[in-house]
N, C-alpha and C positions, 0 to 999 in steps of 0.2 A: 554857510550855504556855499554850494559850488554851482557854477554856471559854465557850461562847456561850449566851445565852438563846434560848428558843424564839421563832421568827419575829422575832428581834432586838428583842424587847420591852425597853424601857428601864426597868428597875426596880432595877438594881444601884447606881446613883449615889445612895445614901441613907445617912444616918448610922447608922440602926439596922442595915441590912445590913452596912455596913462594920465596925461594932463586933462583930457576930456573926461575920463572916469572920475578924477578928483573933483573937477568942476561940477559934474552932474551930482555927485554924492554930497557936495557941500550945500547944494540946494534942496536935497531930499527931505530934511526935517520940515521945512515950511511948505514944500510942494506936495509931499506924499506921506507925511507922518512916519517917516522911516529914517533911522539914524544908523550911520555906517561907522563901525568901529575899525578894528584892524583888518587889513586885507593883503592879499598877494595876487598880483596878476601874473600868471604863468603864460607862456606863449599860446597855449591852447585851452586854458580855463582860468576862471577867477575863483578864488577862495575869499569869502567876505563874512565878517561877523556883523550881524544885523539885529537891530531892535525895531519892531514895527508895532503900530497900533492895529492889530488884527491881520488875519491872513489875506483878506481882500486887498489891503493896502500893499502888502508884500508882493502879491502876484502882479498887481498893477505896476509896482515899482520895477520889478524884474522885466516886464514887458517894455516899459519905457526906457530902461537902461539898454536893453537889447536894440531897440529902435534907434536910440541916440548913437551908440557905438557902431552899430551896423551902417548908419549913414556916413560916419567918418571913414569906415572901411571902404565904402563905395567911392567916396571922394578920393581916397588914396589909390583907387583903381585896383584893389585886391579882389580877384575873381572868386566866384562861388558863393554859396549861401553862408550866412554869418554864424548861426547858432543851432545847437541841438534844441529840440523841443523841451520845454520845462526847465526845471532846476532841481537840485538835490538839497534838502535841508535836514538839519539835525538840531534838536532842541538841547541846549546846554542848561543844566539844572543847578550849577554852582560855579563859584569862581575857580574852584579846583578843576572842574571839568573844562572850563574855558581856557585855563592855563595849559592843561594837557593838550587840548586841541590846537591852541596857538603854537605850542612847541612843535607839534607835528607839521602844521601848515607852513610855518616860517622856514622849515628845513626843506621844503619842496624844491626850491632852486638848487640847493646843495645836492640833494639826492639825484636831481636830473643832470648834474654835472655842469650847470650853468655858472656857478660861482663856488668859491671855496668856503665862504662864510655867509650866513643869511643876511647880515647887514651890508654885504656887497651887492645884493640884488636891488637894482634901482626902481623896480616896479612894485614896491610894497610900502606900507605905511599905516597911518591911522587918521581917520577923519574926525570922528567924535569919540570921546572917552565914554565907554559903556560901563555902567555899574552892574554888578551881578548880585 
């Protein structure tokens, strides 16, 4: 899944936002029946591998995440709207498919010229191990 900031404003590549994202995601299985696998927070969008019990819980989870991180953005006094409407999702059908997608996603900070190697990007990780 990909979630983009409004007007591709670059405010997500931040330790405070990253810590809040991890905290929110750690609570997601019990609060929303949503499990968060690997993720990359880019400055203007989030790539996240998700498993959810139904599309309703996923939509509610995205809305709650946007509200939570948007509130932190406002506390940091970053101006402007926080998010684009909606999100983009892609169904992964196999472990091979998920591996290919992850290889692409984890290289985003490298392609953007932010780091030399994916493992150098501090705003990426894994919350829950997702089985495919």
